[in-house]
C-alpha positions in Angstrom: -6.7 -90.5 317.1 -6.2 -93.5 319.4 -7.5 -93.3 322.9 -4.5 -92.5 325.0 -4.4 -93.8 328.6 -1.9 -92.5 331.2 0.4 -95.6 330.9 0.7 -95.2 327.1 1.3 -91.5 327.5 4.1 -92.2 330.0 5.7 -94.8 327.7 5.6 -92.2 324.9 7.3 -89.6 327.2 10.1 -92.0 328.1 10.6 -93.0 324.4 10.8 -89.3 323.4 13.3 -88.7 326.2 15.5 -91.6 325.1 15.3 -90.6 321.4 16.3 -87.0 322.3 19.2 -88.2 324.3 20.3 -90.6 321.5 20.3 -87.7 319.0 22.0 -85.1 321.2 24.4 -86.9 323.4 25.2 -90.5 322.6 28.5 -91.5 321.0 26.7 -93.9 318.6 25.0 -91.0 316.8 28.1 -88.7 316.8 28.6 -89.4 313.1 25.2 -87.7 312.4 26.1 -84.6 314.5 29.8 -84.2 313.4 29.3 -82.7 309.9 27.2 -79.9 311.5 29.6 -79.0 314.3 33.0 -77.4 314.5 35.5 -77.3 317.3 36.1 -73.9 318.8 38.5 -72.7 321.6 36.5 -71.3 324.5 37.9 -69.5 327.6 35.8 -70.0 330.7 35.3 -67.5 333.6 38.4 -68.8 335.3 40.6 -68.2 332.2 40.9 -71.9 331.4 40.9 -72.9 327.7 39.0 -75.8 326.3 37.5 -77.0 323.1 33.8 -76.9 322.5 31.5 -78.2 319.7 29.8 -75.3 318.1 27.0 -75.7 315.5 27.7 -74.5 312.0 24.1 -74.3 310.9 20.5 -74.3 312.2 20.4 -78.0 311.7 23.6 -78.3 313.7 22.0 -76.3 316.4 19.0 -78.6 316.4 21.3 -81.7 316.8 23.2 -80.0 319.6 20.3 -78.5 321.5 18.5 -80.8 323.9 15.4 -78.7 324.1 15.1 -78.3 320.3 15.7 -82.0 319.6 13.3 -82.9 322.3 10.4 -81.0 320.6 11.2 -82.7 317.2 11.6 -86.1 318.9 8.2 -85.7 320.6 6.6 -84.7 317.3 8.2 -87.7 315.5 7.2 -90.2 318.2 3.6 -88.8 318.6 2.9 -88.7 314.8 4.4 -92.2 314.4 2.2 -93.5 317.2 -0.9 -91.8 315.7 -0.5 -92.7 312.1 1.6 -95.9 312.0 1.1 -97.5 315.4 1.8 -101.1 314.2 5.4 -100.0 313.2 5.9 -97.3 315.8 4.8 -99.2 318.9 7.6 -101.7 319.1 10.2 -98.9 318.6 8.4 -96.7 321.2 8.3 -99.6 323.6 12.0 -100.4 323.3 13.0 -96.7 323.5 10.8 -96.3 326.7 12.5 -99.2 328.4 15.9 -97.7 327.5 14.8 -94.3 328.7 13.6 -95.6 332.0 16.8 -97.6 332.4 18.8 -94.4 331.7 16.9 -92.5 334.3 17.4 -95.2 336.9 21.1 -95.5 336.1 21.5 -91.8 336.6 20.1 -92.1 340.1 22.0 -95.2 340.9 25.2 -93.6 339.6 24.7 -90.5 341.6 24.0 -92.7 344.7 27.1 -94.7 344.1 29.2 -91.5 343.9 27.7 -90.1 347.0 28.2 -93.3 348.9 31.9 -93.3 347.8 32.3 -89.7 348.8 30.9 -90.5 352.3 33.2 -93.5 352.7 36.2 -91.4 351.7 35.5 -88.9 354.5 
């Protein structure tokens, strides 16, 4: 196994985060999830009706569950890094940059909303 320093480990974590988010949430991969999900009417605690995507199989559950997909993303990223680093590293590097950017954008977006909320008061 390659010697793993803290920076490489952090880059792999960010790449795994971004790959998981890509699989579970992003619009661009909806075509992968869609065959394994069905729309179902759900009534919340307040009596409001809305449509929810419900998995139709174990694989659908995997594609819809952030925690499940996260484990498999981590396994894929880690094994790729260990066994085919020349191919995996550029992909891991790009995914880690995108993952860090997504995290930063989340904080900036929340900060922007809070600032707007204070200015509206």
